[in-house]
C-alpha positions in Angstrom: -72.6 -22.6 -28.8 -72.7 -24.5 -25.4 -74.0 -21.9 -23.1 -73.2 -23.8 -20.0 -69.4 -23.2 -20.8 -69.9 -19.3 -20.8 -69.4 -19.0 -17.0 -66.4 -21.4 -16.8 -64.7 -19.5 -19.8 -65.2 -16.2 -18.0 -63.8 -17.7 -14.7 -60.8 -19.2 -16.6 -60.0 -15.8 -18.2 -60.2 -14.1 -14.8 -57.8 -16.8 -13.6 -55.3 -16.1 -16.4 -55.6 -12.5 -16.0 -54.9 -12.7 -12.1 -52.0 -14.9 -13.1 -50.6 -12.4 -15.5 -51.1 -9.6 -13.0 -49.1 -11.3 -10.5 -46.3 -11.9 -12.9 -46.3 -8.4 -13.8 -46.4 -7.2 -10.2 -43.5 -9.5 -9.4 -41.5 -7.3 -11.6 -42.5 -4.0 -9.8 -38.9 -3.8 -8.2 -37.2 -4.3 -11.6 -35.9 -0.6 -11.4 -34.3 -1.2 -8.0 -33.0 -4.6 -9.2 -31.4 -3.4 -12.2 -30.0 -0.4 -10.2 -28.6 -2.8 -7.8 -27.1 -5.1 -10.3 -25.6 -2.7 -12.4 -24.1 -0.6 -9.4 -22.8 -3.8 -8.0 -21.2 -4.8 -11.3 -19.7 -1.4 -11.6 -18.4 -1.4 -7.9 -17.0 -5.0 -8.3 -15.1 -4.2 -11.6 -13.8 -0.8 -10.2 -12.8 -2.4 -6.8 -10.9 -5.3 -8.6 -9.2 -2.8 -10.9 -8.4 -0.6 -8.1 -6.9 -3.3 -6.0 -4.7 -4.6 -8.9 -3.6 -1.1 -9.6 -2.9 -0.3 -6.0 -1.1 -3.8 -5.5 1.2 -3.0 -8.6 1.8 0.4 -7.7 2.7 -0.6 -4.1 5.2 -3.2 -5.6 6.6 -0.7 -7.9 6.9 2.0 -5.5 8.5 -0.4 -2.8 11.1 -1.3 -5.4 11.6 2.3 -6.2 12.3 3.1 -2.4 14.6 0.0 -2.1 16.7 1.7 -4.7 16.3 5.1 -3.1 17.4 3.8 0.2 20.4 2.1 -1.4 21.3 5.1 -3.2 20.9 7.1 0.2 23.2 4.6 1.8 25.8 4.7 -1.0 25.8 8.5 -1.0 26.2 8.5 2.9 28.8 5.9 2.7 30.7 8.0 0.3 30.4 10.9 2.5 32.0 9.1 5.5 34.6 7.7 3.2 35.6 11.3 2.3 35.6 12.2 5.9 38.1 9.5 6.8 40.2 10.3 3.9 40.3 14.0 5.3 41.2 12.7 8.6 44.1 10.5 7.1 45.3 13.5 5.1 45.4 15.8 8.0 47.3 13.1 10.0 49.6 12.4 7.3 50.4 16.3 6.8 51.0 16.5 10.5 53.3 13.5 10.2 55.2 14.8 7.3 55.8 18.3 8.9 56.9 16.6 12.2 60.6 17.4 13.0 62.1 14.5 14.6 65.4 16.4 15.2 63.9 19.4 16.9 63.7 19.8 20.7 61.2 18.3 22.8 59.8 21.6 23.7 59.4 22.5 19.9 57.9 19.1 19.1 55.3 19.4 21.8 54.4 23.0 20.7 53.9 22.0 17.1 51.7 19.2 18.0 49.6 21.3 20.4 49.0 23.8 17.6 48.0 21.1 15.2 45.7 19.6 17.8 43.9 22.8 18.1 43.8 23.6 14.4 42.4 20.2 13.5 39.9 19.7 16.3 41.7 16.9 17.6 41.6 15.9 21.4 45.3 15.4 21.2 48.3 14.0 19.1 50.7 11.4 20.3 53.9 10.0 18.9 54.3 6.2 19.1 57.8 4.6 19.6 58.9 1.1 18.7 58.6 0.0 22.2 54.8 0.8 22.1 55.1 3.8 24.3 52.9 6.7 23.2 54.1 10.1 24.2 51.5 12.9 24.5 52.2 16.5 24.1 51.8 16.9 27.9 54.7 14.6 28.4 52.6 11.8 29.5 53.4 8.2 28.3 50.8 5.5 27.6 51.5 1.9 26.8 49.8 1.7 23.4 51.1 -1.9 22.6 47.6 -3.3 23.1 45.8 -0.4 21.2 44.0 -1.3 18.0 46.5 0.8 15.8 49.9 -0.5 16.9 49.9 -3.6 14.8 49.1 -1.6 11.8 51.7 1.1 12.2 54.3 -1.8 12.9 53.2 -3.0 9.4 53.5 0.4 8.0 49.8 1.0 7.4 47.6 3.9 8.0 44.9 3.1 10.4 41.5 4.6 11.3 40.0 2.7 14.5 36.5 2.0 15.6 35.7 3.8 18.9 37.3 2.2 21.9 37.8 3.2 25.4 41.4 4.5 26.8 42.5 2.7 29.6 43.7 6.0 31.4 40.3 8.0 31.5 37.8 5.5 30.2 37.1 8.0 27.5 35.6 6.8 24.0 37.8 7.7 21.1 38.6 7.2 17.4 42.3 7.2 16.4 43.9 8.0 13.2 47.2 6.6 13.0 50.0 7.1 10.1 53.4 5.7 9.9 56.2 8.4 10.3 60.0 7.9 9.7 61.4 10.4 12.4 64.0 8.8 14.6 62.8 6.7 17.5 59.1 6.9 16.3 57.1 4.6 14.1 53.8 6.5 14.1 51.9 9.6 14.5 48.3 9.0 16.5 45.6 11.5 16.3 43.0 11.2 18.8 39.4 12.1 17.9 36.2 12.1 20.1 34.2 8.9 20.2 31.3 10.9 18.8 33.3 11.8 15.7 31.8 8.9 13.5 28.5 9.9 14.8 28.9 13.4 13.9 29.8 12.4 10.4 26.3 11.0 9.8 24.3 13.2 12.1 23.1 15.5 9.4 21.9 12.6 7.2 18.2 11.8 7.4 15.0 11.0 5.8 11.8 12.6 7.0 11.1 12.3 10.7 12.4 8.6 11.3 15.0 8.0 8.9 18.8 7.8 10.2 22.1 6.3 9.4 24.4 4.1 11.5 27.6 2.2 10.9 28.6 -1.3 11.9 32.2 -2.5 11.8 33.3 -5.8 10.3 31.9 -8.0 13.3 28.5 -5.9 13.2 29.4 -3.9 16.3 27.7 -0.5 16.2 30.4 2.1 15.9 28.2 5.0 14.9 24.6 5.7 15.7 22.2 8.6 16.6 21.7 6.9 20.0 25.3 7.1 21.2 24.6 4.8 24.1 24.6 1.9 21.5 28.3 2.9 20.6 29.3 3.2 24.2 28.0 -0.2 24.9 29.3 -1.8 21.8 26.0 -2.8 20.7 25.8 -6.0 18.6 22.8 -7.6 17.2 24.6 -10.7 16.3 25.0 -11.3 20.0 21.7 -9.7 21.0 19.7 -12.2 18.8 20.7 -15.1 21.1 18.3 -13.8 23.8 15.9 -11.8 21.4 14.8 -14.0 18.5 12.8 -10.9 17.3 16.0 -9.4 15.8 16.4 -12.5 13.3 15.1 -10.3 10.3 17.6 -7.5 11.3 20.4 -9.9 11.9 19.9 -11.6 8.5 20.5 -8.2 6.9 23.3 -7.3 8.8 25.1 -10.6 7.9 24.8 -9.2 4.5 26.3 -5.9 5.6 29.4 -7.3 7.2 30.2 -9.2 3.9 30.5 -5.9 2.1 27.5 -6.2 0.2 24.9 -3.4 -1.1 21.3 -4.0 -0.7 18.0 -3.3 1.1 15.6 -5.2 3.1 12.6 -4.9 5.8 12.5 -5.9 9.4 10.7 -5.5 12.6 12.5 -3.4 15.4 10.9 -2.2 18.7 7.5 -3.0 17.4 7.9 -1.0 14.1 8.4 -2.2 10.8 11.4 -0.6 9.0 13.1 -0.5 5.6 16.8 -0.4 5.3 19.4 0.2 2.6 23.0 -0.5 3.1 26.4 -0.2 1.4 30.1 -0.7 2.3 32.4 2.2 3.2 35.3 2.3 0.8 38.9 1.7 2.5 37.3 0.0 5.4 35.6 -3.1 6.4 32.7 -1.2 7.8 29.1 -0.8 6.3 26.8 2.1 6.5 23.0 1.4 6.9 20.2 3.8 6.2 17.0 3.0 7.9 13.5 4.5 8.2 10.1 3.4 9.3 8.0 1.8 6.7 4.9 3.7 7.6 6.8 7.0 6.8 8.6 5.7 3.7 5.3 4.5 2.2 3.3 7.4 3.1 2.7 7.9 -0.7 1.1 4.3 -0.7 -1.1 5.5 2.2 -2.1 8.6 0.3 -2.8 6.4 -2.9 -4.9 4.2 -0.7 -7.1 7.2 0.5 -7.4 8.2 -3.4 -8.6 4.9 -4.3 -11.2 4.8 -1.5 -12.5 8.3 -2.5 -12.4 7.0 -6.1 -14.6 4.1 -5.2 -17.0 6.1 -3.5 -17.3 8.4 -6.7 -17.6 5.4 -8.8 -20.3 4.1 -6.7 -22.3 7.3 -6.6 -22.1 7.4 -10.4 -23.1 3.9 -10.8 -26.1 4.0 -8.5 -27.3 7.3 -10.5 -26.6 5.6 -13.9 -28.2 2.4 -12.8 -31.3 4.2 -11.4 -31.7 6.2 -14.8 -31.3 2.9 -16.7 -33.5 0.9 -14.6 -36.2 3.6 -15.1 -35.8 3.3 -18.7 -36.3 -0.4 -18.4 -39.1 -0.3 -16.1 -41.1 2.3 -17.7 -42.5 0.1 -20.6 -43.1 -2.6 -18.2 -45.0 -0.3 -16.1 -47.4 0.5 -18.9 -47.9 -3.1 -19.6 -48.5 -3.6 -15.9 -51.4 -0.9 -16.0 -52.9 -2.7 -18.9 -52.9 -6.1 -17.1 -54.4 -4.4 -14.0 -57.2 -3.1 -16.1 -57.8 -6.6 -17.6 -57.8 -7.9 -14.0 -60.5 -5.4 -13.3 -62.5 -6.7 -16.4 -61.9 -3.4 -18.3 -61.7 -4.6 -21.8 -61.6 -1.0 -23.4 -57.9 -0.9 -22.7 -55.1 -1.3 -25.4 -51.4 -1.6 -25.7 -49.5 1.4 -26.8 -48.3 1.0 -30.4 -44.6 1.9 -29.6 -44.4 -1.1 -27.2 -45.8 -3.5 -29.8 -43.1 -2.4 -32.1 -40.3 -3.3 -29.8 -38.5 -6.3 -30.8 -37.0 -7.0 -27.3 -38.6 -9.1 -24.4 -40.7 -6.1 -23.4 -42.2 -6.0 -26.7 -42.9 -9.8 -26.7 -44.7 -9.1 -23.2 -46.7 -6.4 -24.7 -47.6 -8.4 -27.7 -48.7 -11.4 -25.3 -50.9 -9.0 -23.4 -52.2 -7.4 -26.5 -53.1 -10.9 -27.9 -54.8 -11.6 -24.7 -56.8 -8.5 -24.8 -58.0 -9.1 -28.3 -58.9 -12.7 -27.5 -60.8 -11.6 -24.7 -62.6 -9.0 -26.5 -63.4 -11.5 -29.3 -64.5 -14.2 -26.7 -66.8 -11.6 -24.9 -68.2 -10.4 -28.3 -69.1 -13.9 -29.1 -70.8 -14.4 -25.7 -72.5 -11.1 -26.3 -73.8 -12.4 -29.7 -74.6 -15.7 -28.1 -76.6 -14.1 -25.4 -78.6 -12.0 -27.9 -79.5 -15.1 -29.9 -80.2 -16.9 -26.7 -82.7 -13.9 -25.8 -84.2 -14.1 -29.1 -84.7 -17.8 -29.0 -86.2 -17.3 -25.4 -88.6 -14.7 -26.8 -89.6 -16.9 -29.6 -90.3 -19.7 -27.3 -92.3 -17.6 -25.0 -94.3 -16.4 -28.1 -94.9 -19.9 -29.2 -96.0 -20.9 -25.7 -98.4 -18.0 -25.5 -99.8 -18.9 -28.8 -100.2 -22.6 -27.7 -102.0 -21.6 -24.5 -104.3 -19.3 -26.4 -105.2 -22.1 -28.8 -105.9 -24.4 -25.9 -108.2 -21.7 -24.3 -110.3 -21.4 -27.5 -110.7 -25.1 -27.7 
């Protein structure tokens, strides 16, 4: 045995133990690391799945809402068409019962009674020369009115709202042909708000409303009656306000008697719109609502997703903490053994349950156990060598004393 190597051997073992201790100590945050990694993974997976689900749900819901708005527009268009048919039947009934041979007084009395019973402003009889005779005897030149050419052609006409030259009031007229002598048609006058009233009760939540455009995209019925009075037309407005371009694109589809849906920005708010033609006319009805209200279910879904993510994150952190603890516990046991070795305590041993593990922790435990065994064996050898060295030293001392005694005797 080379005794000069003993201090070096002990120093090298000490160095290796310090290195091992540092390696073990570097894993002291494995519990937190595992918890963070697992929680992050679960959060990312849940977030991705939630976003994909939310996106698909929003797309599906938007498509469903488009169909709903189209259906709403079609139903309202049918409602307006029914109202128009009702006005035609009323006017046609009045015309059929009009007695062209009766006295002027009798005719006026009949027309006044029908006016009251059918909520009309008044009823006029149109002559061939374009003169419109009112029940009060007043005569109006109607040759320039929208219904005149239609009556000449024998057609029943419902006009869009227009202003009378006589009193500047906005009216809607229902004109039907008549065969009474000297007359070509009967004209019933309705208030200009009559079309607006037909759609007034149609709505969707707080922001939904319906409006009607004629064949030139002029507003003829709207909750804001001022737009009707102004004969508002976005095909003209877009020339000075380019922000209306999206809406105009939709309205161009509307005046082509198409059915559909779209989205646009108007007055700083995004809206969804469904539209459908009104049967028997060249008009189109639109049903619009603010997107924020129409998609309020999506907003609720978004809130649910956020709450769900927080719940998943909490569960992930708890689960990861428990799992991290389970992973860290055996490593902590090995760490304590390594710390004892670093303090030169060779009486420690690795728990048998760790040595039986087949994973990386088991390999670490076996490596530390092997180190402990080797150190114990090495120190045992050193102890034996020390004892032999002491015995040899004692023998040398005895021999020296014997030699010294012999020298003294001689």
